[in-house]
C-alpha positions, 0 to 999 in steps of 0.5 A: 500536507498530503498531495496526490493520491499515489495508489489504492492497494488491494489484497489478493490471494493469487496475484497472477489471477488478479493481474490477468483479470485487470490485464485481460478483462479490463485492458489495463497495463500491469507490471511484473510481480515484484517480491518485497520481503521487507514488507512481506508482500509481492506487488504488481502495479496497474497503471491508470491515467490518473493513479495506480492500483497496487495488488498485494499478495502475501509473501510468507505466513507472517505477512500482514497481508496474510492476516488481512486475508484471514479476516477478509477471505475474498480480499479487498482494499487494504490501504490508500497511499498519498504523496507528501513533499517531506515525509519526516516533516509530515511524520512530525506534524502527524505525531504532534496532532496525536496520530499514530505512525505504525512500526518504529516510526522510521520510514522504510523504502517502499515499492517505488524505491521511496520512503514510506510510513503507515498511519494507524487506521483507527486514526483515519476513519478505519482506513490504513493510510500510507504516506510516500515521499514524492 
């Protein structure tokens, strides 16, 4: 069901400083910041030859990333994202197998303009998993 690794997301307190670290210290290609109010985050993507790194900064006090940073003051890996060919078929298969889809269970449009779903970390060895339609 899952395809390629799309990205690894890292929560950060200061997206400008984190972007500079990747760009200036590691020599990576870093996108411009993009606010995503419907997800409560501002994101940048770091392009690598085989995948991407997504930096997440909270957008407002109610952001899930703000809560994550309260528990992890230095930031850290927030989630991993896998591509799926058909997000609705993937959702149905996961629900049938007992996995929990977060939120309403309906896909939202993610940072790449494609439908995404998040899966409960307790069902995946403590890892928050995002699925993105390829």
